[in-house]
C-alpha positions in Angstrom: -20.0 24.5 -75.6 -22.5 23.3 -73.0 -20.3 20.3 -72.5 -17.3 22.5 -72.1 -19.0 24.7 -69.6 -20.1 21.6 -67.6 -16.6 20.3 -67.6 -15.3 23.6 -66.3 -18.1 23.8 -63.8 -17.4 20.3 -62.4 -13.7 21.3 -62.1 -14.6 24.5 -60.3 -17.0 22.7 -57.9 -14.7 19.8 -57.3 -11.6 21.9 -56.6 -13.7 24.3 -54.5 -14.6 21.3 -52.3 -10.9 20.4 -52.2 -10.0 23.9 -51.2 -12.6 23.8 -48.4 -11.3 20.5 -47.2 -7.7 21.7 -47.2 -8.7 24.8 -45.4 -10.6 22.7 -42.8 -7.5 20.6 -42.3 -5.4 23.7 -41.7 -7.8 25.3 -39.3 -8.1 22.0 -37.3 -4.3 21.4 -37.2 -4.3 21.8 -33.4 -7.7 20.2 -32.7 -7.2 17.1 -30.4 -8.2 13.9 -32.1 -8.7 15.5 -35.5 -7.9 13.2 -38.5 -6.8 14.8 -41.8 -9.3 14.6 -44.6 -8.8 14.5 -48.4 -11.1 14.7 -51.4 -11.2 11.7 -53.7 -11.7 12.7 -57.3 -13.2 10.5 -60.0 -13.7 11.0 -63.8 -17.3 11.3 -64.7 -18.8 9.0 -67.2 -17.6 9.8 -70.7 -19.9 10.8 -73.6 -19.8 8.3 -76.5 -19.3 9.6 -80.0 -18.5 8.1 -83.4 -15.0 9.3 -82.9 -14.6 7.9 -79.4 -15.3 8.9 -75.8 -15.2 12.5 -74.7 -14.8 13.3 -71.0 -17.5 15.1 -69.2 -15.6 16.4 -66.2 -14.8 15.4 -62.7 -16.9 14.3 -59.7 -16.1 13.9 -55.9 -16.7 10.3 -54.8 -15.8 10.7 -51.2 -14.2 13.0 -48.6 -11.9 10.4 -47.0 -10.9 10.5 -43.3 -7.2 9.4 -43.1 -7.1 7.1 -40.0 -5.5 3.8 -39.3 -7.4 1.8 -36.7 -4.4 -0.1 -35.6 -2.5 3.0 -34.9 -5.5 4.5 -33.1 -5.8 1.4 -30.9 -2.0 1.6 -30.2 -2.4 5.1 -28.9 -5.3 4.0 -26.7 -3.2 1.2 -25.2 -0.2 3.4 -24.6 -2.4 6.1 -23.1 -3.7 3.5 -20.7 -0.3 2.4 -19.8 1.0 5.9 -19.3 -2.0 6.9 -17.3 -1.5 4.1 -14.9 2.2 4.8 -14.4 1.7 8.5 -14.0 -0.9 8.1 -11.3 1.1 5.4 -9.5 4.3 7.5 -9.7 2.6 10.6 -8.4 1.2 8.9 -5.3 4.4 6.9 -4.7 6.5 10.1 -4.9 4.3 11.8 -2.3 4.6 8.8 0.0 8.4 8.5 -0.6 8.9 12.2 0.3 6.9 11.8 3.4 8.7 8.7 4.8 12.2 9.8 3.8 12.0 13.5 4.8 14.2 14.5 7.8 11.4 16.5 9.4 8.5 14.2 8.4 10.0 10.8 8.8 10.6 8.7 11.9 14.3 8.2 11.9 15.4 11.4 13.6 12.8 11.0 16.3 14.0 7.4 17.1 17.6 8.4 17.1 17.0 11.4 19.4 14.9 9.2 21.8 17.5 6.5 22.3 20.3 9.2 22.5 18.3 10.8 25.4 18.1 7.4 27.2 21.9 7.0 26.8 22.5 10.4 28.3 20.1 9.7 31.1 21.9 6.5 31.9 25.0 8.5 32.7 23.1 10.4 35.4 20.0 8.4 36.3 19.0 10.6 39.2 18.9 13.8 37.1 15.4 15.1 36.7 16.2 17.3 33.7 17.7 14.3 31.9 14.6 12.3 32.7 12.4 15.1 31.5 14.3 15.1 28.2 13.6 11.3 27.8 9.9 11.9 28.2 10.0 14.8 25.7 11.8 12.7 23.1 9.5 9.8 23.7 6.5 12.1 23.1 8.1 13.2 19.9 8.3 9.5 18.8 4.6 9.1 19.5 3.9 12.3 17.7 5.8 11.2 14.6 4.0 7.8 14.5 0.6 9.6 14.8 1.5 12.2 12.2 2.7 9.6 9.7 -0.4 7.6 10.2 -2.5 10.7 9.7 -0.7 11.5 6.5 -1.3 8.0 5.3 -5.0 8.4 6.0 -5.1 11.7 4.2 -3.4 10.2 1.2 -5.8 7.3 1.3 -8.7 9.7 1.3 -7.2 11.6 -1.5 -6.8 8.4 -3.6 -10.5 7.6 -2.9 -11.6 11.1 -4.0 -9.6 10.7 -7.2 -11.2 7.3 -7.8 -14.7 8.7 -7.3 -13.9 11.6 -9.7 -12.3 9.3 -12.2 -15.5 7.1 -12.2 -17.6 10.2 -12.8 -15.4 11.3 -15.7 -15.5 7.7 -17.1 -19.3 7.7 -16.9 -19.5 11.0 -18.8 -17.3 9.6 -21.5 -19.2 6.3 -21.7 -22.5 8.3 -22.2 -20.9 10.4 -24.9 -19.6 7.4 -26.7 -23.0 5.8 -26.7 -24.6 9.0 -28.0 -22.0 9.3 -30.7 -22.6 5.7 -31.7 -26.3 6.6 -32.2 -25.5 9.7 -34.1 -23.0 7.9 -36.4 -25.5 5.1 -37.1 -28.2 7.6 -38.1 -25.8 9.7 -40.2 -27.2 10.4 -43.8 -25.2 8.7 -46.6 -23.7 6.0 -44.3 -25.2 3.3 -46.4 -23.5 4.7 -49.4 -20.1 4.7 -47.6 -20.1 8.4 -46.7 -19.0 8.4 -43.1 -19.5 11.3 -40.7 -15.8 12.1 -40.3 -16.2 14.7 -37.5 -18.4 12.3 -35.4 -15.8 9.5 -35.9 -13.0 11.9 -34.7 -15.0 12.9 -31.7 -15.7 9.3 -30.7 -12.1 8.2 -31.2 -11.0 11.1 -28.9 -13.5 10.1 -26.3 -12.2 6.6 -26.4 -8.7 7.8 -26.0 -9.7 9.9 -23.0 -11.5 6.9 -21.5 -8.3 4.7 -22.0 -6.4 7.3 -19.9 -8.7 6.3 -17.0 -9.0 2.5 -17.5 -7.8 -0.1 -19.9 -10.5 -0.9 -22.5 -11.1 -3.1 -25.5 -12.9 -1.6 -28.6 -14.6 -3.8 -31.2 -16.3 -2.6 -34.4 -20.0 -3.3 -34.7 -22.7 -2.8 -37.3 -23.6 0.7 -38.5 -20.0 2.0 -37.9 -20.7 1.7 -34.2 -18.2 0.3 -31.6 -18.7 -1.8 -28.5 -16.5 -0.9 -25.6 -15.6 -3.3 -22.8 -13.1 -3.8 -20.0 -10.1 -5.9 -20.9 -11.8 -9.1 -19.5 -14.8 -8.6 -21.7 -17.3 -6.9 -19.2 -19.3 -4.6 -21.5 -19.2 -0.8 -20.9 -20.9 0.4 -24.1 -23.0 -1.7 -26.5 -24.4 0.3 -29.3 -26.2 3.3 -27.9 -26.5 1.9 -24.4 -23.9 2.7 -21.8 -23.2 0.9 -18.4 -22.4 3.0 -15.4 -19.3 2.6 -13.3 -19.5 3.3 -9.6 -17.7 3.0 -6.2 -18.8 1.8 -2.8 -17.2 0.8 0.5 -15.4 -2.5 0.3 -17.3 -5.2 2.2 -14.2 -6.7 3.6 -12.3 -3.5 4.4 -14.5 -0.4 4.8 -11.5 1.9 4.6 -11.2 1.0 0.9 -13.4 1.6 -2.2 -14.3 -1.1 -4.7 -15.4 -0.5 -8.2 -18.8 -1.5 -9.4 -20.5 -1.7 -12.8 -24.3 -1.2 -13.2 -25.9 -2.5 -16.3 -29.4 -3.8 -17.0 -30.5 -3.1 -13.4 -27.7 -5.3 -12.0 -24.7 -4.1 -10.1 -21.5 -6.1 -10.3 -18.2 -5.9 -8.4 -15.6 -5.3 -11.0 -12.8 -4.3 -8.6 -10.5 -7.1 -9.9 -11.2 -6.2 -13.5 -10.0 -2.6 -13.3 -6.5 -2.3 -14.6 -4.5 0.2 -16.5 -5.2 3.9 -16.7 -5.5 6.3 -13.8 -8.0 4.2 -12.0 -5.8 1.1 -12.2 -2.7 3.1 -11.1 -4.5 4.4 -8.0 -5.8 0.9 -7.2 -2.2 -0.4 -7.5 -0.8 2.3 -5.3 -3.4 1.5 -2.6 -2.8 -2.3 -2.6 0.9 -2.4 -3.4 2.3 0.6 -1.4 -0.2 2.3 0.9 -1.6 -0.7 2.7 1.8 -2.3 3.2 3.1 1.1 4.5 0.3 1.2 7.1 1.1 -2.4 8.2 4.9 -1.9 8.3 4.7 1.3 10.3 2.3 -0.3 12.7 4.7 -3.3 13.1 7.5 -1.0 14.1 5.2 0.8 16.6 4.1 -2.5 18.1 7.7 -3.8 18.4 8.8 -0.5 20.0 5.9 -0.5 22.4 6.2 -4.1 23.4 10.0 -4.2 23.8 10.2 -0.9 25.7 7.2 -1.8 27.9 8.7 -5.1 28.9 12.1 -3.7 29.7 10.6 -0.8 31.6 8.3 -3.0 33.6 11.2 -5.1 34.9 13.0 -1.9 36.2 12.6 0.2 39.3 11.7 3.9 39.3 13.1 6.8 41.4 10.6 6.1 44.2 11.5 2.4 44.6 8.5 1.0 42.7 8.5 -1.4 39.8 8.2 0.2 36.4 4.9 0.4 34.6 4.0 0.7 31.0 6.2 3.0 29.0 4.0 3.1 25.9 0.4 2.0 25.4 -0.4 -1.6 26.1 -0.3 -3.4 22.7 -2.6 -6.1 24.0 -5.3 -3.9 25.6 -8.8 -5.3 25.0 -9.6 -2.4 22.6 -6.4 -3.0 20.6 -7.0 -6.7 20.3 -10.6 -6.3 19.2 -9.7 -3.5 16.8 -7.5 -5.9 14.8 -10.5 -7.8 13.5 -13.0 -6.4 11.0 -16.2 -8.4 10.2 -17.3 -8.5 6.6 -20.4 -6.4 6.1 -21.9 -9.3 4.1 -21.7 -11.8 7.0 -24.9 -13.6 7.9 -27.1 -13.0 10.9 -26.9 -12.8 13.9 -23.4 -11.2 13.4 -22.4 -11.7 17.0 -19.1 -13.4 16.5 -16.4 -12.2 18.9 -12.7 -12.4 17.8 -9.5 -10.7 19.0 -5.9 -10.7 17.9 -3.2 -10.9 20.6 0.4 -10.0 19.9 2.6 -12.8 21.3 6.0 -12.0 20.0 6.7 -8.7 18.1 10.1 -10.0 16.9 8.3 -12.7 14.9 5.3 -10.5 13.9 4.9 -10.0 10.1 3.4 -7.0 8.5 0.4 -7.9 6.5 -3.3 -8.8 6.5 -5.2 -12.1 6.3 -8.8 -13.2 5.6 -10.4 -15.6 8.0 -13.1 -17.5 6.0 -15.6 -20.0 7.2 -17.2 -22.7 5.2 -19.1 -26.0 5.5 -21.4 -25.7 8.4 -19.7 -22.6 9.6 -17.2 -24.4 11.7 -14.5 -25.1 9.0 -12.1 -22.2 8.6 -9.1 -21.2 6.5 -6.8 -18.3 7.0 -5.7 -16.7 3.7 -2.8 -14.3 3.1 -4.4 -11.5 1.2 -1.1 -10.5 -0.5 -0.4 -13.9 -2.0 -3.8 -15.7 -1.8 -2.1 -18.6 0.0 -4.0 -20.6 2.6 -1.6 -20.4 5.7 -3.8 -22.1 8.3 -7.0 -24.2 8.3 -9.0 -26.3 10.6 -12.3 -26.7 12.4 -13.7 -24.8 15.4 -14.4 -26.9 18.5 -17.7 -27.0 20.3 -17.9 -24.6 22.1 -16.0 -22.4 19.6 -13.6 -20.8 22.1 -10.2 -21.5 20.6 -7.0 -19.9 19.2 -5.5 -19.9 15.8 -1.7 -19.6 16.2 0.4 -17.6 13.7 4.0 -16.4 13.9 4.0 -13.5 16.4 0.2 -13.4 17.1 -2.8 -15.5 18.0 -6.3 -15.1 16.6 -8.6 -15.8 19.6 -12.1 -17.0 18.9 -14.1 -15.9 21.9 -17.6 -16.9 21.0 -20.6 -16.2 18.8 -22.2 -17.7 15.7 -20.3 -18.4 12.5 -22.0 -19.1 9.2 -20.8 -20.6 6.0 -19.5 -17.7 3.9 -18.7 -15.4 6.8 -15.2 -13.8 6.7 -13.2 -11.5 8.9 -10.3 -9.2 8.0 -7.3 -9.8 10.3 -4.8 -6.9 10.5 -2.5 -7.2 13.5 -0.5 -4.1 12.8 -2.3 -1.6 10.5 -3.8 0.6 13.2 -0.9 0.4 15.7 0.8 3.7 14.7 -2.4 5.5 15.5 -2.9 3.8 18.9 0.6 4.3 20.3 0.7 6.6 23.3 3.1 7.6 26.1 1.9 6.3 29.4 4.4 8.1 31.7 3.9 11.7 32.7 6.3 12.1 35.7 10.1 12.0 35.5 10.1 10.0 38.8 8.2 7.2 37.1 11.0 6.3 34.7 12.4 2.9 35.8 16.1 3.3 35.3 17.3 1.0 38.1 17.1 -2.7 38.5 14.8 -3.9 41.3 17.2 -6.5 42.6 20.8 -6.4 43.6 23.4 -8.9 44.9 26.4 -8.6 47.2 28.9 -11.0 48.8 29.3 -11.5 52.5 32.1 -9.6 54.1 33.2 -12.9 55.8 33.7 -14.8 52.5 37.1 -16.4 52.2 37.1 -17.3 48.5 37.7 -14.9 45.6 34.3 -15.5 44.0 32.3 -12.6 42.7 28.6 -12.2 41.7 27.5 -10.0 38.9 24.6 -7.6 39.1 22.3 -10.0 37.4 19.7 -9.8 34.6 16.1 -9.2 35.1 13.9 -11.6 33.0 10.4 -10.6 34.1 8.3 -9.5 37.0 5.2 -11.1 35.6 4.1 -14.6 34.8 4.1 -14.7 31.0 1.1 -17.1 31.0 -1.2 -15.2 33.4 0.3 -11.7 33.2 0.1 -11.5 37.0 3.0 -10.4 39.2 5.4 -13.2 40.2 5.0 -14.1 43.9 8.4 -12.7 44.9 7.5 -9.2 43.5 4.0 -8.8 44.9 5.1 -6.9 48.0 5.8 -3.2 47.1 9.4 -2.2 47.7 10.7 -5.6 48.6 11.7 -9.0 47.3 9.6 -11.7 49.0 11.6 -13.5 50.1 15.1 -12.2 49.9 17.6 -14.9 49.0 20.9 -16.2 50.3 23.2 -18.3 48.2 25.2 -20.5 50.7 28.1 -22.7 49.6 29.0 -26.0 51.3 30.9 -29.2 50.7 28.9 -32.2 49.5 31.0 -35.3 49.4 34.0 -33.5 48.0 31.9 -31.4 45.6 31.2 -27.7 46.1 27.4 -27.1 46.0 25.2 -24.2 46.9 21.8 -23.9 48.6 19.2 -21.2 47.8 17.9 -20.1 51.1 15.0 -17.9 52.2 16.9 -15.1 54.0 14.0 -14.2 56.3 13.4 -17.7 57.7 16.7 -19.4 56.8 14.6 -22.1 55.0 16.3 -23.9 52.2 14.3 -23.4 49.1 16.5 -25.4 46.8 19.3 -27.6 48.2 22.4 -28.5 46.3 22.9 -32.2 45.7 26.0 -33.5 43.9 24.7 -37.1 44.0 21.4 -36.3 42.3 20.8 -37.3 38.6 21.3 -34.8 37.2 23.3 -33.0 39.9 21.6 -30.0 41.5 23.4 -26.7 42.1 26.9 -28.0 41.8 29.4 -25.2 41.3 31.7 -25.6 38.3 35.1 -24.1 39.0 36.9 -22.0 36.4 33.7 -20.8 34.7 30.7 -18.6 35.2 27.9 -20.4 36.9 24.3 -19.2 36.3 21.9 -19.1 39.2 18.2 -19.7 38.7 16.4 -21.0 35.7 15.3 -19.0 32.6 12.3 -21.2 32.0 9.1 -19.5 33.2 7.3 -22.9 33.4 9.7 -24.1 36.2 8.5 -23.8 39.8 12.0 -22.4 40.6 11.6 -19.4 38.2 12.3 -16.2 40.1 12.2 -13.7 37.1 15.9 -12.9 37.4 19.3 -14.6 36.9 22.7 -14.0 38.4 26.1 -15.4 37.6 28.9 -16.3 40.1 32.5 -16.7 38.9 35.8 -17.3 40.6 36.5 -19.7 43.4 34.0 -19.7 46.3 34.8 -21.8 49.4 32.5 -23.7 51.7 30.8 -21.2 54.1 30.8 -18.3 51.6 27.5 -16.7 50.9 25.9 -14.1 48.6 22.7 -12.2 49.3 20.1 -11.2 46.7 17.6 -8.5 47.8 15.4 -5.6 46.7 17.4 -2.7 45.4 16.2 -0.2 48.0 17.5 3.4 47.7 19.0 2.5 44.3 18.5 6.0 42.9 21.9 6.0 41.2 21.5 2.6 39.7 21.5 2.9 35.9 21.3 -0.8 34.9 17.9 -0.7 33.4 18.5 2.6 31.8 21.4 1.1 29.9 19.3 -1.8 28.8 16.6 0.6 27.6 19.2 2.6 25.7 20.7 -0.5 24.2 17.4 -1.4 22.6 18.0 1.3 20.1 20.6 -0.8 18.3 19.5 -4.2 19.4 18.0 -6.4 16.7 14.5 -6.9 17.8 12.6 -7.2 14.5 12.4 -9.9 11.8 13.5 -12.8 14.1 16.3 -10.7 15.6 17.8 -9.4 12.3 16.7 -5.7 12.4 16.7 -2.9 14.9 13.8 -0.4 15.1 15.6 2.1 12.9 16.5 -0.6 10.4 12.9 -1.8 10.3 11.7 1.7 9.5 14.6 2.2 7.0 13.4 -1.0 5.3 10.0 0.6 4.8 11.6 3.7 3.4 13.8 1.7 1.1 10.9 -0.5 -0.1 8.8 2.6 -1.0 11.9 4.3 -2.6 12.5 1.2 -4.8 8.9 1.2 -5.9 9.1 5.0 -6.6 12.2 4.7 -8.7 10.8 1.7 -10.6 7.6 3.6 -11.3 9.6 6.6 -12.5 11.4 4.4 -15.0 8.1 2.8 -16.0 6.5 6.2 -16.4 9.4 7.4 -18.6 9.2 4.3 -20.7 5.4 4.7 -21.0 5.8 8.3 -22.0 8.3 7.3 -24.8 5.9 4.6 -26.1 3.0 7.0 -26.1 5.0 9.6 -27.9 6.1 7.1 -30.5 2.6 5.8 -31.1 1.2 9.3 -31.2 3.8 10.3 -33.8 2.9 7.3 -35.9 -0.7 8.2 -35.8 0.1 11.8 -36.6 2.2 10.7 -39.6 -1.1 9.2 -41.0 -3.8 11.3 -39.5 -2.1 14.5 -38.5 -2.2 17.7 -40.4 1.1 18.7 -42.1 0.8 22.5 -42.7 3.5 22.5 -45.4 1.8 19.7 -47.3 -1.6 21.5 -46.9 -0.1 24.8 -48.1 1.2 23.0 -51.3 -2.3 21.5 -51.9 -3.8 25.0 -51.6 -1.6 26.1 -54.4 -2.4 23.0 -56.4 -6.1 23.2 -55.9 -6.2 26.9 -56.5 -4.4 26.5 -59.8 -6.8 23.8 -60.8 -9.8 26.0 -59.8 -8.4 28.9 -61.8 -7.8 26.6 -64.8 -11.4 25.3 -64.6 -12.7 28.8 -64.4 -10.6 29.5 -67.5 -12.3 26.6 -69.2 -15.7 28.2 -68.5 -14.4 31.5 -69.7 -13.2 30.0 -73.0 -16.6 28.3 -73.4 -18.3 31.7 -72.9 -16.0 33.4 -75.4 -16.8 30.6 -78.0 -20.5 31.1 -77.3 -20.2 34.8 -77.8 -18.3 34.4 -81.0 -21.0 32.0 -82.3 -23.7 34.5 -81.4 -21.9 37.3 -83.2 -21.5 35.2 -86.3 -25.3 35.3 -86.8 -25.7 39.0 -86.5 
């Protein structure tokens, strides 16, 4: 009877544990990271008798945690992928909405500005129309500045998220290390009895960490795990946790770089952070935000340089040459601001560099690293986007020199350069913040052309001269005014084009109208012939080559059939208040292809930026949806093994309850037998 009671008691205790485990499963059905547990029963050692073995009951060998390490790892990997795409898509969507919005973007402001120029060209003397041009120009400036400020705010938001993500990661790393210690010290571990709740907590912390950064998890002794970045850089080893951090990037102080501190050493792990929220934020900054800064700045520089040049070769309402329309793209401050010295450069750190915009139509949007090696005089220029060396050489002695690139020159002005020094070259990134309107009076708008031509009333031929094309009023090599435009309000000297016969050939002389001095005589016999008029076609007067001594900064064309003795005069456009020639040229710049080697207008250049960000946004949305599907699938697979099925647990409750009752009945039968036995001796 004692054996029967013991058998019933083991059944009661065993199924009571099973009921408790099932109840625990049910109550933790919605606990994140909880893995279903089950009781493993085993028959106790039988009692040997002459008639054979008699069972002695049941024992519990283990309370097993139902978890598949492969599925758990798959959830971590998919969580990392989804975390990256979610962070990337969130920031890209914000940027896309900003650039593409009707009220927040640049397109409407550009269209309105050039429309106002077109309207002003129809009535160039109208002060209200001129005021509208200034107002719309200021709106363009405001939109550039507002977009740039929004970019800065988003950049700061990304940096804040990075800093908070690092703090969260450090908290998780510390928790994982503590759980490693607790698990290794858990009683019964040597006998294979694992602390299921601690394992669940650690797996959940690992999953949360994988949402922040892509990690690798390796099993270690004592049921501990070692955690590392995907390249093998250790984050947690046993009960010791490294510490992630952020600091200003040495090359670009506007960016953050990731660090890892372990064993008293701090390493730069910026290139090793991938996946998860931190990887997504890092990708957004490098793949979308920085290119957006550069591309917006490129449009600002092209607009400023092109409008400035066209405006400077015009004449304002008061008869003066036009000045700057927008800020000078090559001011000393602007040139110096395009170069950032690496904070790790060696002493004395007195190097002076500047970047001059040479041709905005050829100017690319991007950034380059200028690195020095050898004895500090060898250099190489590296495209940061591709890692390609695009220029290399050696500085002369003294170091004053230029490094030529498409659209810009890097000017080495002086100072000391050490091996290992580097400089960040960004010709366009800050341009949208630096653009400004230089005009504040309607009268200063240069809508007229400063020169005009007319034929003599005594001409006998039917030749006509057009109103010409202004090329420049400044020497492109020295930036000083051309000699014939140095006197305010006049062309010095005014010119006459006089036709004559030269051995049967019609030629023309270019004559100083003030002194009647021949500046350039026609000569049909010269090799090559000089100033020979070609009948039946349009003949260009004056050279377009600024290196020629005969360069005047303008060009006219004569067509028709002039006769010897005919003449045409070219003089300053005095009282030309109704002249709209330069206004029309300014308005035409709105549709003229001035970007990307003459393949894009300003609006198309900005639209290209909007499109590029839009394509990235749509792709990231597709990647996010795919990542969400993969994460859902792997989570469902894990739940099929580790998740709590309430219907299944309810069935087990009935099963274990019935077994518990039956075991109790065994004890009751044993008690009845014992009572019967006692009564038989009374």
